[in-house]
C-alpha positions in Angstrom: 137.0 125.8 135.7 135.9 122.3 136.7 132.5 121.2 135.4 130.1 118.3 136.0 127.2 117.1 134.0 124.2 115.5 135.8 121.8 113.7 133.6 118.4 113.2 135.2 116.1 110.4 134.1 115.3 106.9 135.2 115.2 105.8 131.6 118.9 106.3 131.4 119.6 104.0 134.3 117.2 101.4 132.9 119.2 101.4 129.6 116.2 102.5 127.6 118.1 105.4 126.1 121.7 106.3 125.8 123.2 109.4 127.5 124.3 111.2 124.3 123.8 114.6 126.0 126.9 114.2 128.2 129.1 113.5 125.3 127.8 116.4 123.3 128.1 118.8 126.2 131.6 117.6 127.1 132.8 118.2 123.5 131.5 121.7 123.4 132.5 122.7 126.9 136.1 121.6 125.9 136.0 124.2 123.1 135.3 126.8 125.7 138.2 125.8 127.8 136.0 124.1 130.5 137.3 120.8 131.9 134.5 118.2 132.5 135.7 115.9 135.3 132.5 114.0 136.2 129.4 112.6 134.4 126.6 111.7 136.8 123.3 110.0 136.1 120.5 110.0 138.6 116.9 108.7 138.4 113.7 110.7 138.8 114.0 110.9 142.5 114.3 114.2 144.4 116.3 113.0 147.4 118.9 111.2 145.1 119.1 114.3 142.9 119.6 116.4 146.0 122.5 114.1 147.0 124.0 114.3 143.6 123.9 118.1 143.7 125.6 118.2 147.1 128.4 115.9 145.8 128.8 117.9 142.7 129.2 121.2 144.6 132.1 119.8 146.6 134.1 119.1 143.4 132.8 121.3 140.6 132.4 125.0 139.8 130.0 124.6 137.0 127.1 122.0 137.1 125.0 121.3 134.1 121.7 119.4 134.3 119.9 117.7 131.5 116.3 116.4 131.7 113.5 116.7 134.2 112.1 120.0 133.0 108.9 118.6 131.5 105.2 118.8 132.6 104.8 115.5 134.5 105.2 114.7 138.2 108.5 112.9 137.6 110.0 116.0 136.0 111.5 117.4 139.2 114.9 118.9 138.3 114.1 122.6 138.7 111.9 122.0 141.8 114.7 120.2 143.5 117.3 122.8 142.6 114.9 125.6 143.7 114.6 124.0 147.1 118.3 123.5 147.4 119.2 127.0 146.5 116.2 128.6 148.4 114.9 130.1 145.2 111.4 130.6 144.0 110.0 129.3 140.8 108.5 132.1 138.8 106.5 132.1 135.6 108.4 133.2 132.5 105.7 135.0 130.4 107.6 134.6 127.1 107.9 130.9 127.6 104.2 130.7 128.6 103.2 132.5 125.4 105.3 130.1 123.3 103.7 127.1 125.0 100.1 128.5 124.4 101.0 129.3 120.8 102.2 125.7 120.2 98.9 124.2 121.4 96.9 126.7 119.4 98.8 126.0 116.3 98.4 122.2 116.7 94.8 122.6 117.6 95.2 120.6 120.8 93.8 121.4 124.2 96.5 122.5 126.7 96.3 120.7 130.0 97.1 122.7 133.2 100.3 120.8 133.9 101.9 122.3 130.8 102.1 125.6 132.6 104.7 124.0 134.8 107.1 124.0 131.9 107.2 127.8 131.8 108.4 128.0 135.5 112.0 129.1 135.9 114.3 129.8 138.8 114.0 133.3 140.1 116.9 135.6 139.0 118.1 133.1 136.4 119.0 133.9 132.8 116.4 132.1 130.7 117.5 130.1 127.6 114.8 130.0 125.0 113.7 126.6 123.6 113.2 127.0 119.9 112.5 123.3 119.4 110.3 122.5 122.3 108.4 124.0 125.2 110.5 124.0 128.4 113.0 126.8 128.5 116.5 126.3 130.0 118.1 128.6 132.5 121.4 129.5 134.1 122.0 130.9 137.6 125.2 131.7 139.6 125.0 131.4 143.4 128.1 132.2 145.4 131.0 130.1 143.9 128.8 127.8 141.7 127.1 128.2 138.4 124.1 126.0 137.5 122.7 125.5 134.0 119.5 123.6 133.4 118.8 122.1 130.0 116.0 119.9 128.6 116.6 116.2 128.1 115.6 115.5 124.5 118.7 116.0 122.4 116.7 117.8 119.6 115.9 120.5 122.1 119.0 120.5 124.3 121.6 120.7 121.5 120.4 123.8 119.7 119.6 125.5 123.0 123.1 125.0 124.2 124.7 125.9 120.9 122.6 129.1 120.3 122.2 130.3 123.8 124.0 128.3 126.4 127.6 128.6 125.1 127.3 132.4 124.8 125.8 132.7 128.3 128.6 130.6 129.9 131.3 132.6 128.1 129.9 135.9 129.3 129.0 134.7 132.9 132.3 133.0 133.5 134.5 135.3 131.5 136.0 132.3 129.6 138.9 133.1 127.4 141.1 129.9 127.3 140.5 127.7 124.3 140.9 123.9 124.1 142.0 122.5 120.8 142.1 118.7 120.2 143.4 116.6 117.4 143.1 112.8 117.0 145.9 110.9 115.3 144.8 107.5 113.9 147.3 104.6 113.6 147.1 101.1 112.1 149.6 98.3 112.0 151.0 98.9 115.5 149.5 97.9 118.8 148.6 100.2 121.7 151.4 99.0 123.9 154.0 99.1 121.2 153.0 102.7 120.2 152.9 103.8 123.8 156.4 102.4 124.3 157.7 104.4 121.4 156.4 107.7 122.9 156.5 106.8 126.6 158.8 109.7 127.4 156.5 112.2 125.7 153.5 110.9 127.7 155.5 110.9 131.0 156.5 114.6 130.6 153.2 115.8 129.1 151.7 119.0 130.5 150.3 121.1 127.7 149.6 119.6 125.2 148.4 116.4 126.7 148.6 113.0 124.9 145.9 110.4 125.5 146.2 106.9 123.9 143.0 105.2 123.0 142.5 101.7 121.6 139.8 100.9 119.0 139.1 97.6 117.2 142.4 96.8 115.6 143.5 100.5 115.7 145.1 102.9 118.0 144.4 106.6 118.3 146.2 109.4 120.1 144.2 112.5 121.2 146.4 115.6 121.5 144.8 118.4 123.5 146.3 121.9 123.9 145.0 124.9 125.9 145.8 128.5 125.2 143.9 131.8 125.0 145.1 132.2 121.4 143.6 129.3 119.3 146.3 129.7 116.6 149.0 129.2 119.2 147.2 126.2 120.6 147.2 124.7 117.1 150.9 125.4 116.8 151.5 123.6 120.0 149.7 120.6 118.6 151.7 120.8 115.4 155.0 120.6 117.3 153.8 117.6 119.4 152.5 115.8 116.4 155.8 116.3 114.6 157.7 114.7 117.4 155.3 111.7 117.4 155.5 111.4 113.6 159.3 111.2 113.8 158.9 108.0 115.8 155.8 106.2 114.6 154.7 108.2 111.5 154.8 105.2 109.2 151.7 103.9 111.0 149.7 107.2 110.9 146.9 107.1 108.3 144.5 109.9 109.2 143.0 112.4 111.6 140.0 112.9 113.8 136.8 111.3 112.5 138.2 109.5 109.4 138.6 105.8 109.0 140.7 103.4 106.9 137.9 102.8 104.4 137.3 106.6 104.0 141.0 107.2 103.5 141.1 104.4 100.9 138.0 105.8 99.1 139.7 109.3 99.0 142.9 107.9 97.6 141.2 105.8 94.9 139.4 108.9 93.8 142.5 111.0 93.8 144.5 108.5 91.7 141.5 107.6 89.5 141.7 103.9 90.1 138.9 101.4 89.8 138.7 98.3 92.0 137.1 94.9 92.2 137.0 92.5 95.2 137.0 88.7 95.6 135.9 87.9 99.1 135.9 84.5 100.8 136.1 84.8 104.6 134.9 88.4 104.6 131.7 87.5 102.8 131.2 90.8 101.1 132.1 92.9 104.2 134.8 94.9 102.3 132.3 95.9 99.6 129.7 96.7 102.2 132.1 99.1 103.9 133.0 100.7 100.7 129.4 101.2 99.5 128.5 102.8 102.9 130.3 105.9 101.6 128.4 107.8 98.9 130.0 108.0 95.5 131.8 104.7 95.4 130.1 103.7 92.2 132.6 105.8 90.4 135.5 103.4 91.2 134.0 100.2 92.7 133.4 97.9 89.8 131.9 95.2 92.0 133.0 91.9 93.4 132.4 88.3 94.0 131.6 86.5 97.3 133.4 83.2 96.7 132.9 81.4 99.9 133.3 77.8 98.6 136.0 76.2 96.5 133.4 75.6 93.8 132.6 79.3 93.5 136.4 80.1 93.4 136.8 77.7 90.5 133.6 78.5 88.5 133.3 82.2 89.1 136.9 83.3 89.4 138.8 80.7 87.5 141.0 79.6 90.3 142.9 76.6 89.0 142.0 73.2 90.3 145.6 72.4 90.8 146.1 75.5 93.0 143.3 74.4 95.3 144.5 70.8 95.4 148.2 71.6 96.0 147.9 74.7 98.3 144.3 74.9 99.4 141.9 77.9 99.4 143.7 79.4 102.4 147.0 80.1 100.7 149.1 82.7 99.1 148.6 81.2 95.7 144.8 81.2 95.9 144.8 84.8 97.2 147.0 85.8 94.3 144.8 84.2 91.6 141.6 85.6 93.2 143.0 89.2 93.1 144.3 89.0 89.6 141.3 87.2 88.2 138.6 89.4 89.7 140.4 92.5 88.3 140.4 90.9 84.9 136.8 89.7 85.1 135.4 93.1 86.0 138.0 95.2 84.1 139.3 97.0 87.1 142.6 98.6 87.7 143.0 96.9 91.1 141.8 93.5 92.3 141.8 92.7 96.1 141.1 89.4 97.6 140.4 88.0 101.1 140.7 84.3 102.0 141.4 82.7 105.3 140.0 81.0 108.4 137.7 83.3 110.4 136.8 80.6 113.0 135.6 79.2 115.2 137.5 76.0 114.0 140.6 75.5 111.9 140.3 74.7 108.2 142.7 72.9 105.8 145.0 72.4 108.8 145.4 76.1 109.2 144.7 77.7 112.6 141.9 80.2 113.2 143.1 83.7 112.2 145.2 82.7 109.2 144.3 85.2 106.5 145.8 86.0 103.1 145.1 89.3 101.4 146.0 89.6 97.7 146.3 93.0 95.9 146.8 93.1 92.1 147.5 96.1 90.0 146.7 95.8 86.3 149.6 94.3 84.4 151.5 93.4 87.6 151.6 90.2 89.7 149.7 90.2 92.9 151.2 91.2 96.2 150.0 88.9 99.0 150.1 89.6 102.7 149.7 86.8 105.3 148.1 87.6 108.7 147.9 85.7 111.9 145.0 87.2 113.7 143.8 86.4 117.2 140.2 87.2 118.0 136.6 86.1 117.6 135.1 85.1 114.2 133.6 88.6 113.7 136.7 90.4 114.9 138.9 88.4 112.5 136.6 89.3 109.6 136.5 93.0 110.5 140.3 93.2 111.0 140.9 91.4 107.7 139.0 94.2 105.9 141.0 96.9 107.8 144.3 95.2 107.0 143.2 95.1 103.4 142.4 98.8 103.4 145.7 99.6 105.1 147.8 97.4 102.8 146.2 98.9 99.7 146.6 102.5 101.1 150.3 101.9 101.7 150.8 100.7 98.1 148.8 103.6 96.7 150.9 106.1 98.8 154.1 104.5 97.4 152.7 104.7 93.9 151.8 108.4 94.4 155.3 109.1 95.7 156.9 107.2 92.7 158.4 104.5 94.9 
């Protein structure tokens, strides 16, 4: 079953809104075992929409439309499809009653053009709109199935979830399930990871393996198809195990998690408190942590120590350390981590100092970063990084490396290593 999604609306082409509908529909169609091969966006123009429909019919079995079902003249999706399929538009009385009830409830006069929203393709299955006025519809003609959905996500999403998915499953007799799992890696580049599992990618059939690069991270999306969902998950387990045997040391989480979320989870599990001393990151680490609810339980606070003066006065970094080694140094990172933990009575202190850019500092090149991590009663462990990126990218990656380094130490502590 090959599917295509056609989003109708000039506002999408103008960049005034983002086409989130296509992403939503693709994700949920995948769970039905439907492969989406094309996303198309077309403006509010009947002839261009007609061309898009003709193209879609040459390559897709199922065509879903979003947008263009409203009351105005530029809402022309169902009119164009009706002409193309030689179908009449007929009044859906239930939809009309719902529209009239809405205007009565809101004490507003109903203009005549709102009656247009209750028109549906003759012989189509009507999909109720519980969050708006224009109903959706589904119709099969010969070898193609067409589904029309409203454009606003607040209307389209519940309509598809509550009515559209069931209608498609019944109409198309869909049984195959698609199950996906995202493996998230850090500390290894996309090309290096792909090299390690190149033979698995080359021979992939079912499950499939798709590498994706994010900012400083790499993900692998594993996707399996089977009529039995449990067997599909078992297929994913077997593929994941083979991947873990090669690059498992870089795997930190699954699906929609992140390094900061995994760190928060681990700190809670092990009942550790933490404090941060941030120079080049300027509070970014703490901002990331506090974006997750409940961090006040373990985040004691921190100090943004951007200048040498603040490092000395607020965090008691020795003058001789700064003179002999500089602020961008292993020694400074170590003192920052140890001292911020002591200052705020935290179990762990973490520090970030370095050269974000755009110019070098203290004779150190852009991208030189030191991350210090101190556990109570133990000397700090310091990691040196040599990053290559823009100023903002270096700051973001410094935070991610800090999270990853601390996560690694916490896992070792949990395992008794």
